[in-house]
Each structure stands twice: as C-alpha cells, then as structure tokens.
DSSP file (Angstrom, degrees, kcal/mol; ACC not computed):
  #  RESIDUE AA STRUCTURE BP1 BP2  ACC     N-H-->O    O-->H-N    N-H-->O    O-->H-N    TCO  KAPPA ALPHA  PHI   PSI    X-CA   Y-CA   Z-CA
    1    1 A M              0   0    0      0, 0.0     2,-0.4     0, 0.0     0, 0.0   0.000 360.0 360.0 360.0 151.6   19.8   -5.2    7.0
    2    2 A N        -     0   0    0      2,-0.0     2,-0.3     0, 0.0     0, 0.0  -0.861 360.0-128.3-112.0 150.1   19.4   -6.6   10.5
    3    3 A A        -     0   0    0     -2,-0.4     2,-0.4     2,-0.0     0, 0.0  -0.734  22.3-172.5 -96.2 147.4   18.8  -10.1   11.6
    4    4 A L        -     0   0    0     -2,-0.3     2,-0.6     2,-0.0    -2,-0.0  -0.989  15.8-143.6-142.8 130.0   15.9  -11.0   13.9
    5    5 A T        +     0   0    0     -2,-0.4     2,-0.4     2,-0.0    -2,-0.0  -0.836  24.7 176.9 -95.3 125.4   15.2  -14.4   15.4
    6    6 A V        -     0   0    0     -2,-0.6     2,-0.5     2,-0.0    -2,-0.0  -0.991  18.6-146.9-130.9 135.7   11.5  -15.3   15.7
    7    7 A Q        +     0   0    0     -2,-0.4    -2,-0.0     6,-0.0     3,-0.0  -0.883  19.0 179.7-105.1 132.8   10.0  -18.5   16.9
    8    8 A F        -     0   0    0     -2,-0.5     2,-0.0     2,-0.0    -2,-0.0  -0.916  38.8 -95.2-123.8 151.5    6.8  -19.8   15.4
    9    9 A P     >  -     0   0    0      0, 0.0     4,-2.6     0, 0.0     3,-0.4  -0.395  43.9-112.1 -58.6 147.8    4.7  -22.8   16.2
   10   10 A E  H  > S+     0   0    0      1,-0.2     4,-2.7     2,-0.2     5,-0.2   0.901 116.3  51.8 -52.7 -47.4    5.7  -25.6   13.7
   11   11 A S  H  > S+     0   0    0      1,-0.2     4,-2.0     2,-0.2    -1,-0.2   0.876 110.6  47.9 -63.8 -35.7    2.4  -25.5   11.9
   12   12 A L  H  > S+     0   0    0     -3,-0.4     4,-2.7     2,-0.2     5,-0.2   0.934 111.3  51.3 -66.7 -45.5    2.5  -21.8   11.4
   13   13 A H  H  X S+     0   0    0     -4,-2.6     4,-2.6     1,-0.2     5,-0.2   0.920 109.9  48.4 -58.4 -45.7    6.0  -22.0   10.1
   14   14 A R  H  X S+     0   0    0     -4,-2.7     4,-2.7    -5,-0.2    -1,-0.2   0.936 113.2  48.4 -59.2 -45.8    5.1  -24.7    7.6
   15   15 A S  H  X S+     0   0    0     -4,-2.0     4,-2.3    -5,-0.2    -2,-0.2   0.915 113.6  45.7 -62.4 -44.2    2.1  -22.7    6.4
   16   16 A I  H  X S+     0   0    0     -4,-2.7     4,-2.7     2,-0.2     5,-0.2   0.950 113.8  50.0 -64.7 -50.1    4.2  -19.5    6.0
   17   17 A K  H  X S+     0   0    0     -4,-2.6     4,-2.4    -5,-0.2     5,-0.2   0.912 111.4  48.0 -55.5 -47.6    6.9  -21.4    4.2
   18   18 A A  H  X S+     0   0    0     -4,-2.7     4,-2.7    -5,-0.2    -1,-0.2   0.921 112.8  48.2 -63.8 -44.5    4.4  -23.0    1.8
   19   19 A L  H  X S+     0   0    0     -4,-2.3     4,-1.9     2,-0.2    -2,-0.2   0.901 110.6  51.5 -62.0 -41.9    2.7  -19.7    1.0
   20   20 A A  H  X>S+     0   0    0     -4,-2.7     5,-3.2     2,-0.2     4,-0.5   0.911 112.0  45.8 -60.7 -44.8    6.1  -18.0    0.4
   21   21 A E  H ><5S+     0   0    0     -4,-2.4     3,-1.1    -5,-0.2    -2,-0.2   0.915 110.7  54.1 -67.8 -41.5    7.2  -20.8   -2.0
   22   22 A Q  H 3<5S+     0   0    0     -4,-2.7    -1,-0.2     1,-0.2    -2,-0.2   0.845 112.8  43.3 -59.8 -33.5    3.8  -20.7   -3.7
   23   23 A E  H 3<5S-     0   0    0     -4,-1.9    -1,-0.2    -5,-0.1    -2,-0.2   0.448 117.7-111.2 -93.8  -1.4    4.1  -16.9   -4.3
   24   24 A G  T <<5S+     0   0    0     -3,-1.1     2,-0.3    -4,-0.5    -3,-0.2   0.740  74.0 128.6  81.4  23.0    7.8  -17.2   -5.3
   25   25 A Y      < -     0   0    0     -5,-3.2    -1,-0.3    -6,-0.2     2,-0.2  -0.789  59.8-118.7-109.8 153.3    9.2  -15.5   -2.3
   26   26 A S     >  -     0   0    0     -2,-0.3     4,-2.8     1,-0.1     5,-0.2  -0.497  36.8-108.1 -75.5 161.9   11.9  -16.4    0.1
   27   27 A L  H  > S+     0   0    0      1,-0.2     4,-2.4     2,-0.2     5,-0.3   0.911 122.0  50.7 -57.3 -43.5   10.8  -16.8    3.7
   28   28 A D  H  > S+     0   0    0      1,-0.2     4,-2.6     2,-0.2     5,-0.2   0.937 110.6  48.1 -63.3 -45.2   12.7  -13.6    4.6
   29   29 A Q  H  > S+     0   0    0      1,-0.2     4,-2.6     2,-0.2     5,-0.2   0.943 112.5  50.0 -60.4 -47.5   11.0  -11.7    1.7
   30   30 A F  H  X S+     0   0    0     -4,-2.8     4,-2.3     1,-0.2    -1,-0.2   0.906 113.6  43.2 -62.0 -43.4    7.6  -13.0    2.7
   31   31 A L  H  X S+     0   0    0     -4,-2.4     4,-2.7     2,-0.2    -1,-0.2   0.891 113.2  51.5 -70.3 -38.9    7.9  -12.1    6.4
   32   32 A A  H  X S+     0   0    0     -4,-2.6     4,-2.4    -5,-0.3    -2,-0.2   0.928 112.5  46.8 -60.7 -43.9    9.4   -8.7    5.7
   33   33 A T  H  X S+     0   0    0     -4,-2.6     4,-2.4    -5,-0.2    -2,-0.2   0.903 111.9  50.5 -65.4 -42.5    6.6   -7.9    3.3
   34   34 A A  H  X S+     0   0    0     -4,-2.3     4,-2.2    -5,-0.2    -2,-0.2   0.915 112.3  47.1 -62.5 -43.3    4.0   -9.2    5.8
   35   35 A A  H  X S+     0   0    0     -4,-2.7     4,-2.4     1,-0.2    -2,-0.2   0.897 112.5  49.7 -65.3 -39.6    5.5   -7.0    8.6
   36   36 A A  H  X S+     0   0    0     -4,-2.4     4,-2.4     2,-0.2    -2,-0.2   0.879 111.0  48.9 -67.2 -37.6    5.6   -4.0    6.3
   37   37 A E  H  X S+     0   0    0     -4,-2.4     4,-2.1     2,-0.2    -2,-0.2   0.908 112.7  48.0 -63.1 -43.7    1.9   -4.5    5.3
   38   38 A K  H  X S+     0   0    0     -4,-2.2     4,-2.2     2,-0.2    -2,-0.2   0.918 112.0  50.3 -64.7 -44.3    0.9   -4.8    9.0
   39   39 A M  H  X S+     0   0    0     -4,-2.4     4,-2.6     1,-0.2    -2,-0.2   0.913 110.1  49.4 -61.8 -44.0    2.9   -1.7    9.8
   40   40 A A  H  X S+     0   0    0     -4,-2.4     4,-2.4     1,-0.2    -1,-0.2   0.888 109.6  52.0 -61.6 -40.1    1.3    0.3    7.0
   41   41 A A  H  X S+     0   0    0     -4,-2.1     4,-2.1     2,-0.2    -1,-0.2   0.932 113.0  43.8 -63.6 -45.3   -2.2   -0.8    8.1
   42   42 A L  H  X S+     0   0    0     -4,-2.2     4,-2.0     2,-0.2    -2,-0.2   0.887 113.6  50.3 -67.6 -39.3   -1.6    0.3   11.7
   43   43 A M  H  X S+     0   0    0     -4,-2.6     4,-2.3     2,-0.2    -1,-0.2   0.886 110.9  50.4 -65.7 -39.0    0.0    3.6   10.6
   44   44 A T  H  X S+     0   0    0     -4,-2.4     4,-2.8     1,-0.2    -2,-0.2   0.905 110.2  50.0 -68.6 -39.5   -3.0    4.3    8.3
   45   45 A L  H  X S+     0   0    0     -4,-2.1     4,-1.8     1,-0.2    -1,-0.2   0.891 110.8  49.1 -65.7 -38.5   -5.4    3.6   11.2
   46   46 A D  H  X S+     0   0    0     -4,-2.0     4,-2.1     2,-0.2    -2,-0.2   0.888 111.6  49.8 -65.8 -40.4   -3.5    6.0   13.4
   47   47 A Y  H  X S+     0   0    0     -4,-2.3     4,-2.6     1,-0.2    -2,-0.2   0.933 110.7  49.2 -62.3 -49.4   -3.5    8.7   10.7
   48   48 A L  H  X S+     0   0    0     -4,-2.8     4,-2.4     1,-0.2    -1,-0.2   0.858 110.3  50.7 -62.5 -36.6   -7.2    8.3   10.1
   49   49 A R  H  X S+     0   0    0     -4,-1.8     4,-2.1     2,-0.2    -1,-0.2   0.911 110.5  49.5 -64.3 -43.8   -7.9    8.6   13.9
   50   50 A R  H  X S+     0   0    0     -4,-2.1     4,-1.0     2,-0.2    -2,-0.2   0.930 112.9  46.8 -60.8 -47.5   -5.8   11.7   14.1
   51   51 A E  H >X S+     0   0    0     -4,-2.6     4,-0.6     1,-0.2     3,-0.6   0.910 111.7  51.0 -62.4 -44.0   -7.6   13.3   11.2
   52   52 A A  H >< S+     0   0    0     -4,-2.4     3,-0.9     1,-0.2    -1,-0.2   0.866 105.1  56.8 -64.3 -35.8  -11.0   12.3   12.6
   53   53 A A  H 3< S+     0   0    0     -4,-2.1    -1,-0.2     1,-0.2    -2,-0.2   0.776 107.5  49.0 -66.0 -25.3  -10.2   13.8   15.9
   54   54 A Q  H << S+     0   0    0     -4,-1.0    -1,-0.2    -3,-0.6    -2,-0.2   0.573  90.9 105.9 -88.0 -11.3   -9.5   17.1   14.2
   55   55 A G    <<  -     0   0    0     -3,-0.9     2,-0.5    -4,-0.6     3,-0.1  -0.273  60.8-141.7 -71.2 155.1  -12.7   17.1   12.2
   56   56 A K     >  -     0   0    0      1,-0.1     4,-2.0    -2,-0.0     3,-0.4  -0.972  10.5-140.3-121.6 131.9  -15.7   19.3   13.1
   57   57 A H  H  > S+     0   0    0     -2,-0.5     4,-2.9     1,-0.2     5,-0.2   0.886 104.6  56.8 -57.1 -39.8  -19.3   18.1   12.9
   58   58 A E  H  > S+     0   0    0      1,-0.2     4,-2.3     2,-0.2    -1,-0.2   0.895 105.2  50.6 -61.0 -39.4  -20.3   21.5   11.5
   59   59 A D  H  > S+     0   0    0     -3,-0.4     4,-2.5     2,-0.2    -1,-0.2   0.927 110.6  50.4 -63.2 -42.7  -17.8   21.2    8.6
   60   60 A F  H  X S+     0   0    0     -4,-2.0     4,-2.6     1,-0.2    -2,-0.2   0.943 110.8  47.8 -61.6 -46.7  -19.3   17.7    7.9
   61   61 A E  H  X S+     0   0    0     -4,-2.9     4,-1.9     1,-0.2    -1,-0.2   0.879 110.9  51.8 -63.5 -36.6  -22.8   19.0    7.8
   62   62 A R  H  X S+     0   0    0     -4,-2.3     4,-1.2    -5,-0.2    -1,-0.2   0.909 110.3  48.7 -63.3 -42.8  -21.8   21.9    5.5
   63   63 A F  H  < S+     0   0    0     -4,-2.5     4,-0.4     1,-0.2     3,-0.4   0.921 112.3  47.9 -66.2 -42.8  -20.2   19.5    3.1
   64   64 A L  H >< S+     0   0    0     -4,-2.6     3,-1.0     1,-0.2    -1,-0.2   0.845 106.1  57.9 -63.3 -33.9  -23.3   17.2    3.1
   65   65 A A  H 3< S+     0   0    0     -4,-1.9    -1,-0.2     1,-0.3    -2,-0.2   0.815 100.8  58.5 -69.6 -27.6  -25.6   20.2    2.5
   66   66 A A  T 3< S+     0   0    0     -4,-1.2    -1,-0.3    -3,-0.4    -2,-0.2   0.641  86.9  90.6 -75.9 -12.8  -23.6   21.0   -0.7
   67   67 A V  S <  S-     0   0    0     -3,-1.0     2,-0.1    -4,-0.4    -3,-0.0  -0.727  84.4-120.9 -87.1 126.1  -24.3   17.5   -2.2
   68   68 A P        -     0   0    0      0, 0.0     2,-0.5     0, 0.0    -2,-0.1  -0.392  23.1-121.2 -69.8 139.8  -27.5   17.5   -4.2
   69   69 A H        +     0   0    0     -4,-0.1     2,-0.3    -2,-0.1    -4,-0.0  -0.701  52.8 136.1 -83.2 125.1  -30.2   15.1   -3.1
   70   70 A R        -     0   0    0     -2,-0.5     3,-0.1     3,-0.0     0, 0.0  -0.971  57.3 -86.3-159.7 157.7  -31.1   12.6   -5.8
   71   71 A E        -     0   0    0     -2,-0.3     3,-0.1     1,-0.1     0, 0.0  -0.368  54.0 -99.7 -64.9 147.5  -31.8    9.0   -6.1
   72   72 A P        -     0   0    0      0, 0.0    -1,-0.1     0, 0.0     5,-0.1  -0.284  42.7 -95.9 -62.6 149.5  -28.8    6.7   -6.7
   73   73 A D    >   -     0   0    0      1,-0.1     3,-1.4    -3,-0.1     4,-0.5  -0.257  38.0-108.0 -54.5 155.4  -28.0    5.5  -10.2
   74   74 A E  G >  S+     0   0    0      1,-0.3     3,-1.2     2,-0.2    -1,-0.1   0.874 121.0  56.1 -56.6 -39.7  -29.4    2.1  -10.9
   75   75 A S  G 3  S+     0   0    0      1,-0.2    -1,-0.3     3,-0.0    -2,-0.0   0.668 106.1  52.6 -67.6 -17.0  -25.8    0.7  -10.8
   76   76 A D  G <  S+     0   0    0     -3,-1.4    -1,-0.2     2,-0.1    -2,-0.2   0.435  86.2 107.4 -99.5  -0.7  -25.4    2.1   -7.3
   77   77 A R  S <  S-     0   0    0     -3,-1.2     3,-0.0    -4,-0.5    -3,-0.0  -0.515  73.5-116.8 -79.6 147.2  -28.5    0.5   -5.8
   78   78 A L        -     0   0    0     -2,-0.2     2,-0.1     1,-0.1    -1,-0.1  -0.540  38.5-103.2 -74.4 143.9  -28.4   -2.5   -3.4
   79   79 A P              0   0    0      0, 0.0    -1,-0.1     0, 0.0     0, 0.0  -0.447 360.0 360.0 -69.3 144.8  -30.0   -5.6   -4.8
   80   80 A E              0   0    0     -2,-0.1    -2,-0.0    -3,-0.0    -3,-0.0   0.424 360.0 360.0 -88.4 360.0  -33.3   -6.4   -3.3
C-alpha cells in the first residue's frame, strides 16, 4: 500500500469522517472505496464512448427493425 497526503476543507473532512463512521468504515477505507468507485465510473464512461464510436447507424437500424412493434405492457407504461 502507498500513503497519500490529501488536504480537505475542515467541513468536508468532518462530513467524510462522520459518514465513514456511520457506515462502519475507517477513513482510509471510505476514501479508498470512494476513489475506486469514481475511477470505475470514469472508466465505464470511457468504455461506452469507445464502443459508441465504433457503432454503425445501419446496424442500429437493422437491430430495431427486428424488434416487433407492439404496445407496451401495462406495467411498462408511464403514469398519466
């Protein structure tokens, strides 16, 4: 493991510490988990952008054409 010194505003530090304690995590665990979650979100976004850039509109249209047209089930309708 590596050590990293990070400075936070006092109010943010208090809030993070309180949340970590509330969830039963050490401050280090909480921050490591938060950093990992953020990294995963950004990596997922990059992956989706790369995949979308490789997509072809014709393939999308062909896929949609294969889906039968029908009214949505009652449970899938938006409330009026």
